[in-house]
C-alpha positions in Angstrom: -18.4 -3.7 8.5 -16.1 -2.1 10.9 -12.6 -3.4 11.7 -9.5 -2.4 13.6 -6.3 -2.2 11.6 -3.2 -2.4 13.8 -0.1 -0.8 12.2 3.4 -0.3 13.3 4.6 3.2 13.8 6.4 3.0 10.4 3.4 1.6 8.6 1.2 4.3 10.1 3.7 7.0 9.1 3.8 5.7 5.5 0.0 5.6 5.3 -0.2 9.1 6.7 2.3 10.5 4.3 0.7 8.7 1.3 -2.7 10.0 2.3 -1.3 13.6 2.6 0.3 13.3 -0.9 -3.0 12.2 -2.4 -5.1 14.6 -0.4 -7.2 11.7 0.8 -8.0 10.1 4.1 -5.9 7.3 5.5 -9.1 5.1 5.3 -9.5 5.9 1.6 -5.9 5.0 0.8 -6.0 1.8 2.8 -9.2 0.7 1.2 -7.8 1.4 -2.3 -4.7 -0.6 -1.4 -6.7 -3.5 -0.3 -8.8 -3.5 -3.5 -5.7 -3.2 -5.7 -4.0 -6.1 -3.8 -6.9 -8.4 -4.1 -7.5 -7.6 -7.7 -3.9 -8.2 -8.5 -3.9 -11.5 -6.6 -7.1 -12.6 -8.5 -5.5 -11.8 -11.9 -2.3 -13.6 -10.9 -4.2 -16.7 -9.9 -6.4 -16.6 -13.0 -3.3 -16.2 -15.3 -1.6 -19.1 -13.5 -4.6 -21.4 -13.9 -4.9 -20.5 -17.6 -1.1 -21.2 -18.1 -1.5 -24.6 -16.3 -4.4 -25.4 -18.5 -2.6 -24.5 -21.7 0.6 -26.3 -20.7 -1.3 -29.5 -19.7 -4.1 -29.5 -22.2 -3.2 -32.9 -23.5 -3.0 -34.5 -20.1 -6.2 -32.9 -19.0 -8.0 -34.1 -22.1 -6.8 -37.6 -21.6 -8.0 -37.5 -18.0 -11.4 -36.2 -19.1 -11.7 -39.0 -21.7 -10.8 -41.8 -19.4 
């Protein structure tokens, strides 16, 4: 799927410089950044839900039993 990504001049410059450092295209760097961000957010959400489950196990069990 195609999309347009609108960046400020500073964001475009940062992306250009990062791509040059990695000898990759700006598209490759941007796609990798998106995948890293979404993976990190998913892990963070999963960790938080697990923590809530552990910390509230007793209350959750009582709710399930009622």
